[in-house]
C-alpha positions in Angstrom: 45.8 4.6 -28.7 44.2 5.9 -32.0 41.7 5.2 -34.3 44.0 3.1 -36.4 43.8 0.9 -33.5 39.8 0.1 -33.3 38.7 0.2 -36.8 36.0 -2.0 -36.2 34.0 1.1 -35.3 29.8 1.0 -34.4 28.0 -1.3 -37.2 25.3 0.9 -38.3 24.3 -1.4 -41.1 25.2 -5.1 -42.1 24.3 -7.0 -45.4 25.4 -10.5 -45.8 25.0 -12.3 -49.9 25.8 -15.7 -49.9 27.6 -17.0 -53.1 28.3 -20.3 -53.3 31.3 -21.3 -51.4 32.1 -17.4 -50.6 29.8 -14.9 -48.4 30.3 -11.2 -48.8 29.4 -9.1 -45.6 28.9 -5.2 -46.9 28.8 -3.6 -43.2 28.2 0.2 -42.8 30.3 1.6 -40.0 30.5 5.0 -38.1 33.6 6.5 -37.0 34.3 8.1 -34.0 33.1 11.8 -35.7 30.2 9.6 -36.9 31.3 9.9 -40.5 30.0 6.4 -42.3 32.1 4.5 -44.1 31.6 0.8 -45.9 33.7 -2.4 -45.1 33.3 -5.2 -47.9 34.5 -8.8 -46.6 35.2 -11.8 -48.7 34.6 -14.9 -46.7 35.7 -18.5 -47.7 36.1 -21.8 -46.0 39.2 -23.5 -46.4 39.0 -26.9 -47.5 42.2 -28.7 -46.1 41.0 -27.4 -42.5 37.9 -25.7 -42.4 39.1 -22.2 -41.5 37.3 -19.2 -42.9 39.5 -17.0 -44.8 38.7 -13.5 -44.6 39.8 -10.4 -47.0 38.2 -7.2 -46.0 38.8 -3.5 -48.0 37.8 -0.2 -46.4 35.6 2.0 -48.5 35.0 5.6 -47.6 32.1 8.0 -49.1 34.5 9.8 -51.0 35.6 7.2 -53.0 32.1 6.1 -53.9 31.8 7.3 -57.5 35.4 6.4 -58.4 34.5 3.1 -56.7 31.7 2.2 -58.6 32.6 3.6 -61.8 35.8 1.1 -61.8 33.7 -2.2 -60.7 30.9 -1.3 -63.4 33.6 -0.6 -66.3 35.5 -3.8 -65.3 32.3 -6.1 -65.2 31.0 -4.7 -68.7 34.5 -5.6 -70.1 34.0 -9.0 -68.9 30.2 -8.8 -70.2 31.1 -7.6 -73.4 34.1 -9.9 -74.0 32.8 -13.2 -72.6 29.6 -14.7 -71.7 28.5 -14.4 -68.0 26.2 -16.3 -66.8 25.3 -15.3 -63.0 24.4 -18.0 -60.2 21.6 -17.4 -58.4 22.3 -19.5 -54.8 18.5 -20.6 -53.4 19.6 -22.0 -50.6 16.1 -22.7 -48.9 15.2 -24.0 -52.3 17.9 -26.9 -52.7 19.1 -27.0 -56.3 20.5 -23.1 -57.3 19.0 -21.4 -60.3 21.0 -19.7 -62.8 20.1 -16.8 -64.4 21.8 -14.3 -66.7 23.8 -11.8 -65.8 22.4 -9.3 -67.7 19.5 -9.2 -66.7 19.7 -6.2 -64.0 22.8 -5.0 -62.7 22.5 -2.2 -60.7 24.3 -0.7 -57.5 
């Protein structure tokens, strides 16, 4: 049994982001040698049967800069070519508020 059989290593930090019908989980985990990495999980409830479908990617620290650069470039392209209105979901307040996406976007 190697590391591949146990990808879900010790969780160091977790951030949950609710965005409408999707929830994103940003989890910092540690390898056996105590190197940190990030898993990003998208979870969405399937309408027909209520089952949660999850998609996960693993992001290793040697790739942080390239990943962030690619994500920022892709988002900047969309913002330059289409109007982007980012939804702010306030679950405790009731109706969702909306704010312009270009107000503040940082990693």
